[in-house]
C-alpha positions as CSV (number, residue, x, y, z in Angstrom):
1,X,-2.7,26.8,-6.4
2,X,-0.7,24.4,-4.4
3,X,-3.2,21.5,-4.7
4,X,-2.4,18.3,-6.5
5,X,-3.2,18.6,-10.2
6,X,-6.5,17.2,-11.4
7,X,-5.8,13.7,-12.9
8,X,-6.6,13.3,-16.6
9,X,-9.9,11.4,-16.6
10,X,-9.3,9.1,-19.6
11,X,-5.8,8.1,-18.2
12,X,-7.4,7.4,-14.8
13,X,-10.0,5.2,-16.4
14,X,-7.2,3.4,-18.4
15,X,-5.2,2.7,-15.3
16,X,-8.2,1.6,-13.3
17,X,-9.3,-1.1,-15.8
18,X,-6.6,-1.6,-18.4
19,X,-8.0,-5.0,-19.7
20,X,-11.6,-3.9,-19.9
21,X,-10.9,-0.4,-21.1
22,X,-11.5,-1.2,-24.8
23,X,-15.0,-2.3,-23.9
24,X,-15.9,1.0,-22.1
25,X,-17.6,4.1,-23.4
26,X,-14.3,6.0,-23.3
27,X,-13.1,4.4,-26.5
28,X,-15.7,5.9,-28.9
29,X,-15.5,9.2,-27.2
30,X,-11.7,9.3,-27.7
31,X,-12.1,8.3,-31.3
32,X,-14.7,11.0,-31.9
33,X,-12.4,13.6,-30.3
34,X,-9.5,12.5,-32.5
35,X,-11.7,12.6,-35.6
36,X,-12.7,16.2,-34.8
37,X,-9.0,17.1,-34.4
38,X,-8.2,15.5,-37.7
39,X,-10.9,17.5,-39.5
40,X,-10.4,20.9,-37.7
41,X,-6.5,20.8,-37.7
42,X,-6.0,21.3,-41.5
43,X,-8.7,24.0,-41.5
44,X,-6.9,25.9,-38.7
45,X,-3.6,25.4,-40.3
46,X,-4.9,27.0,-43.6
47,X,-6.3,30.0,-41.7
48,X,-3.0,30.6,-39.8
49,X,-1.0,30.2,-43.0
50,X,-3.1,32.6,-45.0
51,X,-3.0,35.2,-42.2
52,X,0.8,34.8,-41.9
53,X,1.7,34.8,-45.6
54,X,-0.7,37.5,-46.7
55,X,-0.2,39.6,-43.6
56,X,3.6,39.5,-44.0
57,X,3.5,40.2,-47.7
58,X,1.2,43.2,-47.4
59,X,2.8,44.6,-44.2
60,X,5.2,46.6,-46.3
61,X,2.3,48.8,-47.4
62,X,0.6,48.8,-44.1
63,X,-2.5,46.7,-45.3
64,X,-1.2,43.5,-43.7
65,X,-0.9,44.8,-40.2
66,X,-4.6,44.1,-39.3
67,X,-4.0,40.5,-40.7
68,X,-0.9,40.1,-38.5
69,X,-3.0,41.4,-35.6
70,X,-5.7,38.9,-36.4
71,X,-3.0,36.2,-36.5
72,X,-1.8,37.1,-33.0
73,X,-5.3,36.9,-31.7
74,X,-6.3,33.8,-33.7
75,X,-5.4,31.5,-30.8
76,X,-8.2,32.9,-28.6
77,X,-11.1,31.5,-30.6
78,X,-9.2,28.4,-31.5
79,X,-8.6,27.8,-27.8
80,X,-12.2,28.3,-27.0
81,X,-13.2,25.7,-29.6
82,X,-10.5,23.3,-28.2
83,X,-11.8,23.8,-24.6
84,X,-15.3,23.0,-25.8
85,X,-14.1,19.8,-27.7
86,X,-12.2,18.6,-24.6
87,X,-15.5,18.2,-22.7
88,X,-16.0,15.0,-24.8
89,X,-13.1,13.3,-23.0
90,X,-12.5,15.4,-19.9
91,X,-15.5,16.1,-17.5
92,X,-13.5,18.8,-15.7
93,X,-13.5,21.9,-18.0
94,X,-10.3,23.8,-18.6
95,X,-10.9,27.4,-17.2
96,X,-10.6,30.4,-19.4
97,X,-7.4,32.2,-18.3
98,X,-8.4,35.6,-19.6
99,X,-9.6,38.5,-17.5
100,X,-13.2,39.6,-17.9
101,X,-13.6,43.0,-19.4
102,X,-17.2,44.1,-18.9
103,X,-17.9,47.4,-20.6
104,X,-14.5,47.7,-22.3
105,X,-14.3,49.0,-25.8
106,X,-12.8,47.1,-28.7
107,X,-9.4,48.8,-28.6
108,X,-9.1,48.3,-24.8
109,X,-10.0,44.6,-25.2
110,X,-7.4,44.2,-28.0
111,X,-4.7,46.0,-25.9
112,X,-5.4,43.9,-22.9
113,X,-5.4,40.6,-24.8
114,X,-2.1,41.4,-26.4
115,X,-0.6,42.1,-23.0
116,X,-1.8,38.8,-21.5
117,X,0.6,35.8,-21.7
118,X,-2.3,33.5,-22.1
119,X,-2.9,34.9,-25.6
120,X,0.5,33.9,-26.8
121,X,0.2,30.4,-25.1
122,X,-3.1,29.9,-26.9
123,X,-1.4,30.9,-30.2
124,X,1.3,28.4,-29.6
125,X,-1.3,25.7,-28.9
126,X,-3.1,26.6,-32.1
127,X,0.2,26.0,-34.0
128,X,0.6,22.6,-32.3
129,X,-3.0,21.6,-32.8
130,X,-2.9,22.4,-36.5
131,X,0.3,20.5,-37.1
132,X,1.5,17.9,-34.6
133,X,-1.8,17.1,-32.9
134,X,-3.7,17.1,-36.2
135,X,-1.1,14.8,-37.8
136,X,-1.3,12.4,-34.9
137,X,-5.1,12.5,-34.9
138,X,-5.2,11.9,-38.7
139,X,-2.9,9.0,-38.4
140,X,-4.9,7.4,-35.6
141,X,-8.1,8.0,-37.6
142,X,-6.6,6.4,-40.7
143,X,-5.5,3.4,-38.7
144,X,-9.0,3.1,-37.2
145,X,-10.7,3.2,-40.6
146,X,-8.3,0.7,-42.0
147,X,-8.7,-1.6,-39.0
148,X,-12.4,-1.4,-39.2
149,X,-12.4,-2.3,-42.9
150,X,-10.1,-5.3,-42.3
151,X,-12.3,-6.5,-39.4
152,X,-15.3,-6.5,-41.6
153,X,-13.5,-8.0,-44.6
154,X,-15.1,-11.5,-44.5
155,X,-18.5,-9.9,-44.6
156,X,-17.5,-7.6,-47.4
157,X,-16.1,-10.5,-49.5
158,X,-19.2,-12.6,-48.9
159,X,-21.5,-9.7,-49.9
160,X,-19.6,-9.0,-53.1
161,X,-19.1,-12.6,-54.3
162,X,-18.5,-13.7,-57.0
163,X,-16.7,-10.3,-57.6
164,X,-13.0,-10.3,-56.9
165,X,-12.0,-8.4,-53.8
166,X,-8.5,-7.1,-53.2
167,X,-7.8,-6.1,-49.6
168,X,-4.1,-5.7,-50.4
169,X,-3.0,-4.4,-53.8
170,X,-2.1,-7.4,-56.0
171,X,-3.7,-10.0,-53.8
172,X,-7.2,-11.2,-54.5
173,X,-9.2,-12.7,-51.7
174,X,-11.0,-15.8,-53.1
175,X,-13.6,-16.1,-50.3
176,X,-14.7,-15.2,-46.9
177,X,-12.5,-17.8,-45.2
178,X,-9.4,-16.4,-46.9
179,X,-10.3,-13.0,-45.4
180,X,-10.2,-14.2,-41.8
181,X,-6.5,-13.3,-41.3
182,X,-7.3,-9.8,-42.4
183,X,-10.2,-9.7,-40.0
184,X,-7.9,-10.8,-37.1
185,X,-5.4,-8.0,-38.1
186,X,-8.3,-5.6,-38.1
187,X,-9.4,-6.5,-34.7
188,X,-5.8,-6.2,-33.4
189,X,-5.7,-2.8,-35.1
190,X,-9.0,-1.7,-33.3
191,X,-7.5,-2.8,-30.0
192,X,-4.4,-0.8,-30.7
193,X,-6.5,2.2,-31.7
194,X,-8.4,1.9,-28.4
195,X,-5.3,2.3,-26.3
196,X,-3.5,4.7,-28.7
197,X,-6.6,6.9,-28.8
198,X,-6.8,7.1,-25.0
199,X,-3.2,8.0,-24.7
200,X,-3.4,10.6,-27.4
201,X,-6.6,12.1,-26.1
202,X,-5.2,12.3,-22.6
203,X,-2.0,13.9,-23.9
204,X,-4.2,16.6,-25.6
205,X,-6.0,17.2,-22.3
206,X,-2.7,17.6,-20.4
207,X,-1.3,19.9,-23.1
208,X,-4.5,22.0,-23.1
209,X,-4.3,22.4,-19.3
210,X,-0.7,23.5,-19.6
211,X,-1.2,26.0,-22.4
212,X,-4.9,27.0,-22.3
213,X,-5.6,27.1,-18.6
214,X,-4.7,29.8,-16.0
215,X,-1.4,29.8,-14.3
216,X,-0.2,31.1,-11.0
217,X,1.6,34.0,-12.6
218,X,-1.6,35.0,-14.5
219,X,-3.6,35.0,-11.3
220,X,-0.8,36.8,-9.5
221,X,-0.7,39.5,-12.2
222,X,-4.5,39.8,-12.0
223,X,-4.4,40.1,-8.2
224,X,-1.6,42.7,-8.4
225,X,-3.5,44.7,-11.0
226,X,-6.6,44.5,-8.8
227,X,-4.7,45.7,-5.8
228,X,-3.1,48.5,-7.8
229,X,-6.5,49.6,-9.1
230,X,-8.0,49.6,-5.6
231,X,-5.0,51.6,-4.4
232,X,-5.6,54.1,-7.3
233,X,-9.3,54.4,-6.3
234,X,-8.3,54.9,-2.7
235,X,-5.8,57.6,-3.7
236,X,-8.4,59.3,-5.9
237,X,-10.9,59.2,-3.0
238,X,-8.4,60.8,-0.7
239,X,-7.6,63.5,-3.3
240,X,-11.3,64.2,-3.7
241,X,-11.7,64.5,0.0
242,X,-8.8,66.9,0.3
243,X,-10.4,68.9,-2.6
244,X,-13.7,69.1,-0.7
245,X,-11.9,70.1,2.5
246,X,-10.0,72.8,0.6
247,X,-13.1,74.2,-1.1
248,X,-15.0,74.3,2.2
249,X,-12.1,76.0,3.9
250,X,-11.3,78.5,1.2
251,X,-14.8,79.1,-0.1
252,X,-17.8,78.7,2.1
253,X,-15.9,79.1,5.4
254,X,-14.4,82.4,4.3
255,X,-17.7,83.6,3.0
256,X,-19.3,82.9,6.4
257,X,-16.5,84.8,8.1
258,X,-17.1,87.8,5.9
259,X,-20.8,87.5,6.5
260,X,-20.3,87.5,10.2
261,X,-18.0,90.5,10.1
262,X,-20.5,92.4,7.9
263,X,-23.4,91.6,10.3
264,X,-21.2,92.8,13.2
265,X,-20.6,96.1,11.4
266,X,-24.3,96.4,10.6
267,X,-25.2,95.8,14.3
268,X,-22.7,98.4,15.4
269,X,-24.0,101.0,13.0
270,X,-27.6,100.3,14.0
271,X,-27.0,100.5,17.7
272,X,-24.7,103.5,17.5
273,X,-27.0,105.8,15.5
274,X,-28.7,108.7,17.3
275,X,-32.5,109.1,16.8
276,X,-33.2,111.9,14.3
277,X,-36.3,113.8,13.7
278,X,-39.6,114.0,15.5
279,X,-40.8,110.6,14.3
280,X,-37.7,108.8,15.5
281,X,-37.8,110.4,19.0
282,X,-41.5,109.5,19.3
283,X,-40.8,105.8,18.6
284,X,-38.9,105.5,22.0
285,X,-36.9,102.5,23.1
286,X,-39.0,100.0,21.0
287,X,-38.1,101.6,17.7
288,X,-37.7,99.7,14.4
289,X,-33.9,100.3,14.5
290,X,-33.5,98.5,17.8
291,X,-35.6,95.6,16.5
292,X,-33.4,95.5,13.4
293,X,-30.3,95.5,15.6
294,X,-31.7,92.5,17.5
295,X,-32.4,90.7,14.2
296,X,-28.9,91.4,13.0
297,X,-27.4,90.2,16.3
298,X,-29.4,87.0,16.0
299,X,-28.3,86.5,12.4
300,X,-24.7,87.1,13.5
301,X,-25.0,84.5,16.1
302,X,-26.5,82.0,13.7
303,X,-23.7,82.7,11.2
304,X,-21.1,82.2,14.0
305,X,-22.8,78.8,14.8
306,X,-22.8,77.8,11.2
307,X,-19.1,78.7,10.9
308,X,-18.3,76.5,13.9
309,X,-20.2,73.6,12.4
310,X,-18.4,74.1,9.1
311,X,-15.1,74.2,10.8
312,X,-16.0,71.0,12.6
313,X,-17.0,69.4,9.3
314,X,-13.7,70.4,7.7
315,X,-11.7,68.9,10.6
316,X,-13.8,65.7,10.3
317,X,-13.0,65.4,6.6
318,X,-9.2,65.7,7.1
319,X,-7.9,67.4,10.2
320,X,-5.1,69.9,9.6
321,X,-3.3,68.8,12.7
322,X,-2.9,65.3,11.2
323,X,-1.2,66.8,8.1
324,X,1.0,69.2,10.1
325,X,1.9,67.2,13.3
326,X,1.1,63.6,12.7
327,X,-1.0,60.8,14.1
328,X,-0.2,61.2,17.8
329,X,-1.1,64.9,17.9
330,X,-4.3,64.3,15.9
331,X,-5.5,61.6,18.2
332,X,-4.6,63.7,21.2
333,X,-6.8,66.6,19.9
334,X,-9.7,64.2,19.4
335,X,-9.3,62.9,22.9
336,X,-9.5,66.4,24.4
337,X,-13.0,67.0,22.9
338,X,-14.3,63.5,23.6
339,X,-17.2,63.2,26.2
340,X,-15.5,60.2,27.8
341,X,-12.0,60.6,29.3
342,X,-9.5,59.2,26.8
343,X,-5.8,58.4,27.7
344,X,-3.5,58.4,24.7
345,X,-0.1,56.7,24.6
346,X,1.8,56.9,21.3
347,X,5.4,56.1,20.7
348,X,6.2,56.6,17.0
349,X,9.8,56.9,15.9
350,X,9.0,59.1,12.9
351,X,6.2,60.3,10.7
352,X,4.4,57.5,8.9
353,X,3.2,57.5,5.3
354,X,0.0,59.5,4.8
355,X,-2.3,56.6,3.9
356,X,-1.2,54.8,7.1
357,X,-1.8,57.8,9.3
358,X,-5.1,58.6,7.7
359,X,-6.4,55.1,8.0
360,X,-5.2,54.8,11.7
361,X,-6.7,58.2,12.5
362,X,-10.2,57.4,11.1
363,X,-10.1,54.0,12.7
364,X,-9.5,55.5,16.1
365,X,-12.1,58.2,15.7
366,X,-14.7,55.6,14.6
367,X,-13.9,53.5,17.6
368,X,-14.2,56.5,19.9
369,X,-17.5,57.5,18.3
370,X,-18.9,54.0,18.8
371,X,-17.7,53.9,22.4
372,X,-19.4,57.2,23.1
373,X,-22.7,56.1,21.5
374,X,-23.1,52.5,22.6
375,X,-20.6,51.3,25.1
376,X,-21.5,53.1,28.3
377,X,-17.8,53.3,29.1
378,X,-16.2,55.6,31.7
379,X,-12.7,55.5,30.4
380,X,-10.9,54.8,27.1
381,X,-7.2,54.1,26.3
382,X,-5.5,54.4,23.0
383,X,-2.1,52.9,22.5
384,X,0.1,53.2,19.3
385,X,3.4,51.5,18.6
386,X,5.5,50.5,15.6
387,X,6.6,46.8,15.8
388,X,8.3,44.8,13.1
389,X,7.6,47.3,10.5
390,X,3.9,47.5,11.3
391,X,1.8,50.2,13.1
392,X,-0.2,48.6,15.9
393,X,-3.0,50.8,17.4
394,X,-5.2,49.5,20.1
395,X,-8.4,51.2,21.5
396,X,-9.8,49.8,24.7
397,X,-12.9,50.9,26.6
398,X,-14.4,49.6,29.9
399,X,-17.9,49.5,28.6
400,X,-20.6,46.8,28.6
401,X,-19.1,45.0,25.6
402,X,-21.1,42.9,23.1
403,X,-20.2,45.0,20.1
404,X,-20.9,43.6,16.7
405,X,-18.6,44.9,14.0
406,X,-20.9,43.7,11.3
407,X,-23.8,45.7,12.6
408,X,-22.6,49.0,11.3
409,X,-21.0,50.2,8.0
410,X,-18.4,52.4,9.7
411,X,-16.0,49.7,10.9
412,X,-16.8,47.5,7.8
413,X,-15.7,50.3,5.5
414,X,-12.5,50.9,7.6
415,X,-11.8,47.2,7.5
416,X,-11.9,47.3,3.7
417,X,-9.5,50.3,3.7
418,X,-7.2,48.5,6.1
419,X,-7.2,45.4,3.8
420,X,-6.3,47.6,0.9
421,X,-3.1,48.5,2.8
422,X,-2.5,44.7,3.5
423,X,-3.4,45.2,7.2
424,X,-6.1,43.8,9.4
425,X,-8.7,45.1,11.9
426,X,-9.8,43.0,14.8
427,X,-12.5,43.7,17.4
428,X,-12.9,41.8,20.6
429,X,-16.0,42.6,22.7
430,X,-17.3,39.9,25.1
431,X,-20.5,40.5,27.0
432,X,-19.7,42.6,30.0
433,X,-16.6,44.1,28.3
434,X,-14.0,45.3,27.8
435,X,-14.1,46.1,24.1
436,X,-10.8,46.2,22.3
437,X,-10.2,47.3,18.7
438,X,-6.8,46.4,17.3
439,X,-5.4,47.8,14.1
440,X,-2.3,46.4,12.4
441,X,-1.1,47.9,9.1
442,X,2.4,47.8,7.4
443,X,4.2,51.1,7.7
444,X,5.0,51.0,4.0
445,X,1.5,52.1,3.3
446,X,1.2,49.9,0.1
């Protein structure tokens, strides 16, 4: 919000054509705006006074607390009406500074509004609008009506003749000609009201922008709260992923291990039993027990395969080596099992925060997976350094290039996670290669 402030429209029109301004359409619009302020100001003042006096008087017994709460929030609807009224003299609307709260309950809305600084600025504006601004508008309106009456005084005297007309107490106007000085004074008053109305209306616009519009600190607080909420969501996602990993490791994986052991014992028992009885000896080498042993052996092999797949899934969710030994060891383990030769080069002075290591690890694994699927590369290098308080990881392959980061959801999701840590993810992949993915993320992890 470093741009120049938007000029007040009525003041700009007044500066552009000061002599012709009284003949423009701005003048009746300013007068209509001031008339509305003169009528609404006393009503708003009465509402605020009743809420304050009655709420304070009954607060000793607890009944007045809701009235005081209503007083604190009274500036919000008053500000909404004021922003609507300003459209008469200001084409650029004053934005609503409050945060949107879709789906929030009544109590949550009230708590949020009470914490927002804009609520208290709007209450201050309501106090000014009902006193100072209303008094100024009422004075300008009274001067306007009096000036209009004086300007039309010759016509009034002529229409009421031969009745006596007194434009000033104690002074009777004998005829239309004697009312001409009053008419001249009225025209001068109308000219004065034209300029005074423009100045006063513009002042109300400037005050409304200052008190009713959003400020940099409001936007900063909203951005900070949004960043914190996104960080909480990321932490909750990471905790849920760890829980799934733990449940798979301690639950289904252990059950498969037990199943594999049980099948092994069953196979041993079936193959180790001696044939008994005449029927068993007559069955020969193709007996039912041998077929059952073959089926058990096959089931054991399938259980072992399922166990390996489950272990691979657990490592993919969150590798234990990353938790125990850090980013360099985890990337080295992935490189050992990659179908393309991967050279890793990490120089990290110490363990990094868990969010930084996790984000970097999954960024590297996603890059290696994409290289294996699409690049046609024969060699990949992974470098990791800490420079100026930022972790810099670069993955380069000698493939055909032409990679489009927007084509898949993997890197897009990682880019969002990197942005959450105030980092950035860049991909360079010209036609013919090489493809380079560069990750930069602050080591603070927040």
